[in-house]
N, CA, C and O of each residue as an XYZ file, in Angstrom:
508
protein
N       0.716     -1.110     -0.032
C      -0.134      0.023      0.087
C       0.726      0.989     -0.151
O       1.827      0.852      0.382
N       0.520      2.083     -0.903
C       1.326      3.327     -0.797
C       0.531      4.543     -0.840
O      -0.434      4.566     -1.604
N       0.825      5.637     -0.068
C      -0.271      6.771      0.207
C       0.593      7.895     -0.701
O       1.821      7.984     -0.710
N      -0.258      8.648     -1.386
C      -0.109      9.667     -2.194
C      -0.834     10.761     -1.708
O      -1.896     10.543     -1.123
N      -0.329     12.168     -1.894
C      -1.037     13.485     -1.737
C      -1.473     13.980     -2.972
O      -0.554     14.060     -3.787
N      -2.605     14.350     -3.396
C      -3.114     14.626     -4.564
C      -3.808     15.981     -4.239
O      -4.501     16.072     -3.226
N      -3.637     17.014     -5.065
C      -4.387     18.265     -5.027
C      -5.287     18.422     -6.045
O      -4.952     18.207     -7.210
N      -6.599     18.836     -5.688
C      -7.401     18.790     -6.909
C      -8.224     20.266     -6.436
O      -8.808     20.369     -5.357
N      -8.147     21.302     -7.406
C      -8.764     22.611     -7.096
C      -8.363     23.224     -5.701
O      -9.158     23.785     -4.948
N      -6.941     23.029     -5.447
C      -6.534     23.443     -4.195
C      -6.680     22.941     -2.920
O      -6.075     23.338     -1.924
N      -7.554     21.995     -2.980
C      -7.449     21.039     -1.640
C      -6.786     19.814     -1.870
O      -6.879     19.184     -2.923
N      -6.035     19.430     -0.771
C      -5.059     18.621     -0.889
C      -5.902     17.217     -0.246
O      -6.547     17.335      0.796
N      -5.829     16.015     -0.913
C      -6.246     14.920     -0.472
C      -5.244     13.718     -0.169
O      -4.333     13.483     -0.963
N      -5.394     13.070      0.819
C      -4.363     11.741      0.911
C      -5.268     10.287      0.463
O      -6.385      9.901      0.806
N      -4.271      9.721     -0.421
C      -5.121      8.824     -1.331
C      -3.994      7.533     -0.857
O      -2.782      7.738     -0.796
N      -4.592      6.275     -0.561
C      -3.783      5.087     -0.388
C      -4.170      4.050     -1.489
O      -5.286      3.562     -1.671
N      -3.045      3.817     -2.171
C      -3.070      3.078     -3.410
C      -2.577      1.729     -3.214
O      -1.423      1.605     -2.804
N      -3.345      0.603     -3.467
C      -2.878     -0.777     -3.286
C      -2.131     -1.371     -4.472
O      -2.584     -1.107     -5.586
N      -1.080     -2.114     -4.386
C      -0.363     -2.583     -5.592
C      -1.132     -3.791     -6.294
O      -1.810     -4.611     -5.674
N      -0.956     -3.788     -7.504
C      -1.575     -4.837     -8.384
C      -1.354     -6.208     -7.643
O      -0.283     -6.633     -7.212
N      -2.601     -6.819     -7.583
C      -2.437     -8.468     -7.390
C      -3.453     -8.275     -5.663
O      -4.189     -9.181     -5.272
N      -3.325     -7.387     -5.133
C      -4.027     -7.301     -3.805
C      -5.526     -7.229     -4.158
O      -6.118     -7.332     -5.232
N      -6.003     -6.984     -2.708
C      -7.345     -6.626     -2.804
C      -7.590     -5.207     -2.918
O      -6.803     -4.382     -2.454
N      -8.827     -4.845     -3.617
C      -9.299     -3.515     -4.246
C      -9.798     -2.809     -2.921
O     -10.698     -3.404     -2.328
N      -9.333     -1.599     -2.362
C      -9.930     -0.906     -1.432
C     -10.171      0.710     -2.106
O      -9.493      1.324     -2.930
N     -11.336      1.063     -1.432
C     -11.769      2.497     -2.125
C     -10.665      3.503     -0.941
O     -10.423      3.117      0.202
N     -10.183      4.661     -1.472
C      -9.574      5.445     -0.891
C     -10.299      6.276     -0.074
O     -11.266      6.854     -0.572
N     -10.001      6.467      1.187
C     -10.847      7.380      2.075
C     -10.416      8.903      1.927
O      -9.304      9.410      2.074
N     -11.612      9.467      1.598
C     -11.256     11.136      1.586
C     -11.690     11.681      2.752
O     -12.570     11.306      3.528
N     -10.731     12.908      2.783
C     -10.695     13.466      4.488
C     -12.428     13.840      4.825
O     -13.128     14.280      3.912
N     -12.782     13.697      5.690
C     -14.347     13.733      6.302
C     -14.708     15.268      5.932
O     -15.850     15.370      5.483
N     -14.070     16.349      6.011
C     -14.249     17.824      5.564
C     -14.747     17.936      4.214
O     -15.501     18.854      3.892
N     -14.297     16.896      3.275
C     -14.323     17.108      1.920
C     -15.818     16.517      1.412
O     -15.922     15.291      1.442
N     -16.902     17.234      0.981
C     -18.241     16.747      0.794
C     -17.898     15.946     -0.524
O     -16.944     16.121     -1.282
N     -18.999     14.953     -0.608
C     -19.097     14.232     -1.714
C     -19.764     14.854     -2.855
O     -20.726     15.611     -2.720
N     -19.162     14.478     -4.170
C     -19.981     15.282     -5.170
C     -21.247     14.576     -5.587
O     -21.375     13.356     -5.478
N     -22.147     15.348     -6.050
C     -23.729     14.711     -6.403
C     -23.589     14.095     -7.692
O     -22.881     14.587     -8.571
N     -24.100     13.265     -7.800
C     -24.137     12.485     -9.250
C     -24.727     13.405    -10.359
O     -25.758     13.984    -10.017
N     -24.318     13.633    -11.507
C     -24.810     14.304    -12.595
C     -26.199     13.834    -13.192
O     -26.300     12.678    -13.605
N     -27.089     14.561    -13.237
C     -28.407     14.329    -13.902
C     -28.183     13.700    -14.992
O     -27.110     13.957    -15.538
N     -28.992     12.810    -15.576
C     -28.758     12.230    -16.819
C     -29.433     13.342    -17.729
O     -30.436     13.898    -17.282
N     -28.924     13.718    -19.034
C     -29.538     14.365    -20.136
C     -30.636     13.903    -20.850
O     -30.519     12.814    -21.412
N     -31.621     14.482    -20.934
C     -32.959     14.008    -21.813
C     -32.415     14.105    -23.158
O     -31.660     14.980    -23.580
N     -33.002     12.858    -23.932
C     -32.902     12.738    -25.255
C     -33.562     13.733    -26.214
O     -34.646     14.211    -25.880
N     -33.003     14.082    -27.370
C     -33.617     15.130    -28.006
C     -35.124     14.627    -28.534
O     -35.369     13.427    -28.662
N     -35.962     15.514    -28.783
C     -36.984     15.245    -29.517
C     -36.861     14.354    -30.783
O     -35.861     14.464    -31.492
N     -37.821     13.499    -31.079
C     -37.550     13.140    -32.576
C     -38.123     14.185    -33.480
O     -39.074     14.912    -33.194
N     -37.370     14.187    -34.734
C     -38.116     14.904    -35.780
C     -39.391     14.476    -36.155
O     -39.889     13.402    -35.821
N     -39.966     15.416    -36.924
C     -41.319     15.195    -37.578
C     -41.172     14.114    -38.276
O     -40.037     13.827    -38.659
N     -42.164     13.359    -38.566
C     -42.094     12.434    -39.767
C     -42.143     12.716    -40.888
O     -41.585     12.015    -41.732
N     -42.906     13.955    -41.238
C     -42.898     14.570    -42.611
C     -41.791     15.168    -43.051
O     -41.708     15.477    -44.240
N     -40.815     15.415    -42.207
C     -39.452     16.031    -42.543
C     -38.343     15.116    -42.786
O     -37.236     15.508    -43.156
N     -38.650     13.866    -42.573
C     -37.711     12.776    -42.758
C     -37.436     12.578    -44.017
O     -38.285     12.816    -44.876
N     -36.142     12.086    -44.345
C     -35.763     11.624    -45.505
C     -36.328     10.415    -45.955
O     -36.635      9.490    -45.202
N     -36.493     10.417    -47.403
C     -36.927      9.047    -47.756
C     -35.802      8.002    -47.539
O     -34.752      8.472    -47.101
N     -35.838      6.645    -47.773
C     -35.121      5.533    -47.512
C     -33.790      6.183    -48.653
O     -33.954      6.795    -49.709
N     -32.462      5.774    -47.962
C     -31.541      5.875    -49.030
C     -30.809      7.219    -48.796
O     -29.617      7.392    -49.049
N     -31.514      8.006    -48.365
C     -31.287      9.718    -48.026
C     -30.874     10.067    -46.802
O     -31.310      9.603    -45.749
N     -29.883     11.030    -46.948
C     -29.346     11.462    -45.494
C     -29.695     13.178    -45.197
O     -29.184     14.117    -45.807
N     -30.613     13.258    -44.192
C     -30.738     14.816    -43.984
C     -29.699     15.152    -43.334
O     -29.156     14.362    -42.561
N     -29.194     16.547    -43.571
C     -28.228     16.990    -42.885
C     -28.834     18.495    -42.135
O     -29.162     19.503    -42.760
N     -28.863     18.357    -40.988
C     -29.170     19.442    -39.893
C     -28.401     20.344    -39.301
O     -27.295     19.951    -38.930
N     -28.720     21.552    -39.096
C     -27.864     22.404    -38.213
C     -27.645     21.814    -37.140
O     -28.564     21.389    -36.440
N     -26.412     21.695    -36.842
C     -25.822     21.060    -35.353
C     -26.053     22.258    -34.314
O     -26.082     21.814    -33.167
N     -26.209     23.506    -34.372
C     -26.218     24.566    -33.649
C     -27.163     25.751    -34.106
O     -27.707     25.432    -35.164
N     -27.556     27.044    -33.661
C     -28.335     27.943    -34.024
C     -27.028     29.036    -34.717
O     -25.948     29.195    -34.148
N     -27.305     29.530    -35.684
C     -26.439     30.153    -36.259
C     -27.108     31.106    -37.364
O     -28.304     31.398    -37.403
N     -25.940     31.610    -38.410
C     -26.288     32.133    -39.566
C     -25.510     31.708    -40.880
O     -24.286     31.838    -40.898
N     -26.041     31.310    -41.745
C     -25.728     30.631    -42.792
C     -24.796     31.457    -43.450
O     -25.405     32.384    -43.985
N     -23.444     31.528    -43.662
C     -22.601     32.704    -44.369
C     -22.512     31.933    -45.990
O     -22.462     32.721    -46.934
N     -22.495     30.655    -46.263
C     -22.373     30.058    -47.563
C     -22.961     29.032    -47.547
O     -23.207     28.432    -46.500
N     -23.336     28.589    -48.819
C     -24.164     27.325    -49.361
C     -23.238     26.658    -50.335
O     -23.259     27.270    -51.403
N     -22.400     25.580    -50.350
C     -21.286     25.402    -51.060
C     -21.684     24.374    -52.444
O     -21.111     24.116    -53.502
N     -22.687     24.052    -51.950
C     -23.303     22.939    -53.092
C     -24.928     23.213    -53.506
O     -25.693     23.905    -52.834
N     -25.227     22.613    -54.585
C     -26.479     23.055    -55.460
C     -27.007     21.641    -55.540
O     -26.270     20.657    -55.475
N     -28.682     21.571    -55.724
C     -29.275     20.430    -55.947
C     -28.826     19.540    -57.296
O     -28.689     20.126    -58.370
N     -28.610     18.141    -57.191
C     -27.936     17.441    -58.279
C     -26.494     17.293    -58.173
O     -25.973     16.415    -58.861
N     -25.849     17.931    -57.504
C     -24.522     17.811    -57.296
C     -24.001     16.736    -56.442
O     -24.390     16.539    -55.291
N     -23.070     16.021    -57.075
C     -22.424     14.727    -56.534
C     -21.426     15.485    -55.413
O     -20.827     16.531    -55.661
N     -21.360     14.794    -54.183
C     -20.607     15.342    -53.036
C     -19.903     13.988    -52.468
O     -20.441     12.884    -52.549
N     -18.660     14.215    -51.897
C     -18.026     13.133    -51.191
C     -18.041     13.161    -49.622
O     -18.015     14.153    -48.894
N     -18.087     11.944    -49.303
C     -17.735     12.168    -47.562
C     -16.748     12.960    -47.171
O     -15.640     12.902    -47.703
N     -17.037     13.790    -46.199
C     -16.240     14.780    -45.578
C     -16.384     16.347    -46.370
O     -16.086     17.403    -45.811
N     -16.864     16.247    -47.678
C     -16.775     17.667    -48.452
C     -17.683     18.722    -47.532
O     -18.700     18.446    -46.896
N     -17.030     19.983    -47.647
C     -17.730     20.925    -47.103
C     -18.768     21.263    -47.723
O     -18.646     21.553    -48.913
N     -20.196     21.326    -47.034
C     -21.320     21.831    -47.725
C     -21.860     23.180    -47.481
O     -22.412     23.889    -48.322
N     -21.652     23.452    -46.283
C     -22.290     24.713    -45.779
C     -21.294     25.385    -44.790
O     -20.583     24.626    -44.131
N     -21.184     26.526    -44.642
C     -20.626     27.290    -43.729
C     -21.465     28.085    -42.938
O     -22.100     29.002    -43.459
N     -21.560     27.785    -41.463
C     -22.728     28.133    -40.625
C     -21.669     28.866    -39.666
O     -20.586     28.363    -39.365
N     -22.187     30.304    -39.161
C     -21.333     31.199    -38.274
C     -22.228     30.997    -37.088
O     -23.455     31.074    -37.153
N     -21.561     30.742    -36.030
C     -22.350     30.461    -34.697
C     -21.411     30.818    -33.644
O     -20.480     30.027    -33.492
N     -21.462     32.045    -32.729
C     -20.880     32.537    -31.681
C     -19.511     33.087    -32.500
O     -18.423     32.580    -32.227
N     -19.583     33.811    -33.191
C     -18.572     34.464    -33.762
C     -17.481     33.473    -34.478
O     -16.403     33.899    -34.891
N     -17.847     32.234    -34.569
C     -16.967     31.345    -35.420
C     -17.727     30.797    -36.532
O     -18.940     30.593    -36.560
N     -16.863     30.582    -37.450
C     -17.086     29.911    -38.945
C     -17.185     28.275    -38.651
O     -16.146     27.690    -38.347
N     -18.279     27.631    -38.731
C     -18.404     26.202    -38.517
C     -18.583     25.425    -39.857
O     -19.652     25.481    -40.464
N     -17.601     24.755    -40.277
C     -17.765     23.815    -41.706
C     -18.965     22.533    -41.417
O     -18.785     21.547    -40.701
N     -19.917     22.793    -42.010
C     -20.982     21.548    -41.958
C     -20.523     20.717    -43.252
O     -20.564     21.250    -44.361
N     -20.057     19.318    -43.070
C     -19.614     18.705    -43.803
C     -20.653     17.238    -44.165
O     -21.554     16.792    -43.455
N     -20.243     16.792    -45.291
C     -21.061     15.444    -45.821
C     -20.799     14.350    -45.091
O     -19.661     13.914    -45.262
N     -21.667     13.593    -44.117
C     -21.450     12.607    -43.616
C     -21.096     11.343    -44.673
O     -20.337     10.445    -44.310
N     -21.593     11.349    -45.758
C     -21.499     10.219    -46.733
C     -21.206     10.983    -48.013
O     -21.162     12.208    -48.124
N     -20.991      9.971    -49.073
C     -20.962     10.362    -50.647
C     -22.409     10.229    -51.201
O     -23.223      9.372    -50.858
N     -22.570     11.095    -51.999
C     -23.958     10.774    -52.510
C     -24.231     12.332    -53.685
O     -23.340     13.032    -54.165
N     -25.444     12.456    -53.834
C     -25.958     13.405    -54.666
C     -26.760     14.222    -53.983
O     -27.622     13.670    -53.299
N     -26.699     15.739    -53.979
C     -27.352     16.569    -53.323
C     -28.839     16.498    -53.941
O     -29.022     16.840    -55.109
N     -29.795     16.089    -53.204
C     -31.213     15.878    -53.571
C     -31.992     17.289    -53.260
O     -32.690     17.689    -54.191
N     -31.968     17.981    -52.243
C     -32.636     19.182    -51.980
C     -31.405     19.977    -50.972
O     -30.578     19.495    -50.198
N     -31.706     21.421    -51.375
C     -31.040     22.465    -50.237
C     -31.925     22.935    -49.717
O     -32.784     23.324    -50.507
N     -32.236     23.168    -48.214
C     -33.233     23.699    -47.578
C     -32.990     25.039    -46.843
O     -33.732     25.644    -46.070
N     -31.732     25.344    -47.300
C     -31.543     26.968    -46.757
C     -30.769     27.832    -47.653
O     -30.303     27.300    -48.661
N     -30.549     29.129    -47.442
C     -29.941     30.085    -48.146
C     -28.957     30.627    -47.625
O     -28.912     30.472    -46.405
N     -27.992     31.314    -48.151
C     -26.999     32.299    -47.545
C     -27.675     33.555    -47.043
O     -28.476     34.302    -47.605
N     -27.075     33.592    -45.692
C     -27.828     34.644    -44.833
C     -28.679     34.116    -43.868
O     -28.821     34.624    -42.756
N     -29.250     33.116    -44.251
C     -30.456     32.507    -43.204
C     -30.065     32.297    -41.953
O     -28.923     31.922    -41.689
N     -30.994     32.523    -41.042
C     -30.990     32.342    -39.571
C     -31.689     30.895    -39.502
O     -32.781     30.608    -39.993
N     -30.764     29.981    -38.735
C     -31.248     28.482    -38.655
C     -30.944     28.258    -36.767
O     -30.136     28.738    -35.973
N     -31.873     27.453    -36.691
C     -32.074     27.108    -35.240
C     -31.027     25.385    -35.452
O     -30.584     24.785    -36.432
N     -31.013     25.166    -34.128
C     -30.290     23.669    -33.972
C     -31.468     22.618    -34.357
O     -32.521     22.579    -33.720
N     -31.155     21.672    -35.591
C     -31.932     20.691    -36.097
C     -32.686     21.217    -36.921
O     -33.739     20.628    -37.163
N     -32.419     22.363    -37.542
C     -33.142     22.708    -38.976
C     -32.646     21.895    -39.954
O     -31.464     21.578    -39.826
N     -33.217     21.493    -40.855
C     -32.664     20.848    -42.149
C     -31.936     21.866    -43.037
O     -32.299     22.993    -43.372
N     -30.904     21.241    -43.312
C     -30.031     22.332    -44.310
C     -30.008     21.843    -45.730
O     -30.153     22.611    -46.681
N     -29.815     20.488    -45.860
C     -29.866     19.797    -47.044
C     -30.034     18.446    -46.895
O     -29.885     17.991    -45.760
N     -30.348     17.615    -47.903
C     -30.718     16.397    -48.038
C     -29.521     15.563    -49.183
O     -29.400     15.976    -50.337
N     -28.857     14.590    -48.755
C     -28.156     13.989    -49.620
C     -28.671     12.479    -49.900
O     -29.057     11.753    -48.983
N     -28.642     12.109    -51.157
C     -29.195     10.752    -51.495
C     -28.351      9.812    -52.052
O     -28.777      8.693    -52.339
């Protein structure tokens, strides 16, 4: 058994560590240290409306965050490769590249340059 001092956020903790092959014991924290509360699980996002869902074999690309569309780099009918930049989205003064998750043909473009979008808004569909 070895004892170490560990500093976390300015508080010093004494931790006992047992060598491999021995029994496992939980290190004792000092009594003045409150135990951290477990984090509450995050709620799952609401499913998209069925009418907005793409057809079989198509991939809908949604806005990952609210922002303003700075540029749409593809048009309907255009072939795209996986990883190709499709849309530039500005959010919180940063330009974010929205890339194709798969290769395919652009079936539909649902946004325009200068449009304000919310998280989850459909940007385009690849088939």
